[in-house]
N, C-alpha and C positions, 0 to 999 in steps of 0.2 A: 788544312782545307787550302787551297787557292783559290784566289778572289775572280781570277778567270776561266775561263777553263773550254775544253774545245767543243764545237758547238752553239758558244753562246754569243749572242747577238751585241756589236759594240760599238761605237762612235767613236769617230776621231774628234780631239778637242787640239791637237796642236801640229805643225808642219805641212805640209805643202797641201797635203789629203784633206784639210780642218773640214768637220761636216759629213763628212762621208759614213755613211753605214753600212759593215760588212759584217758576216761568217766569223768565228776566225776557227780558220785550218793548222794551223799549227799551234802549240805554246811549247816555247825553253824557257823553263823555269830558271836553268842557271844565268841564262843571260837577260830574264827577264824583259823577255820579248815573246812577242805574238805575230803571227802571221793572219792575215785579214784577206777573207776574198774577195779579188778588184781592189784591192786600197794596194797603193804603194808597188806600182807595178815597175821592175824590173825585167831588161834585156840581157841576156848572155851570149854572145857569139862562138860556137860549136866550130869546131875543127872537124875537115873531114877525118875517118877513121875507121880500123878495119875490126870488126869485131865477130871471129871467131872464119867464116868462109863469107860473111855477107859484107858487105861495104856499105857504110853509114856515112849518107851524106851531110855536110858543113849546112847547117840551117842555123838560125836565129831563134832562142826558148824565150820566152816571156814567164814571169813567176811572178809572184808575191814577197816582196821583200820583208822580212822582218822589222816589227816597231815597237820602240822599248814601251812598257806598260803604264809610266807616267803620262803617256800621250792620249789613252783613251779610257772611255771609261764605258762600262756596262750598261747595255739600256734595259729597264727594267720590262716586263713580258704584260704586266697588268696596267700600267701607269705613261708607258711607250716613251719615257723621259731619261735620258742616260744620269745615272745615278751613283753615289758611293754606296759600296758593298758592307755590310754589316753580318754579325753571326749572331745566332740562337739557337740554344740546346732545346729539343724538343721534349716532353715526357719519357717517352722511350729510351734518350738518351742519345741520341743521332743530334747532329750536328749541324743545322741549315743558311744558308747565304741568304741574308734579307736585304731588301729594299728600303736604303733611308727616306724616301720621299715618300712612299705611300705606304711601309711597314708592313709591304707583302712578300710572300716567302717566293725566293726566287727557283731553288729544286725542285 
């Protein structure tokens, strides 16, 4: 089970965007990185090209760059604070994520 999943709200704790919160757009588990909505915005210059019969114009694309997992913390929905993630096994045998500050279930 992953500590941070797509759709979670996280806060950046290190780097140029420190203190910013956003929703996780994508998770890259092999690289230990996440892309966060509105955080670490990068610009990419794209050349004009031919796509079939249509001509695609040159443009500058803005996108969210990935951030390392060690630079973000999950924000608990009940206490609204950045927290470490723990795990608990319920009575029915399923595993759930737990807030280490208020001991509430995150899932």
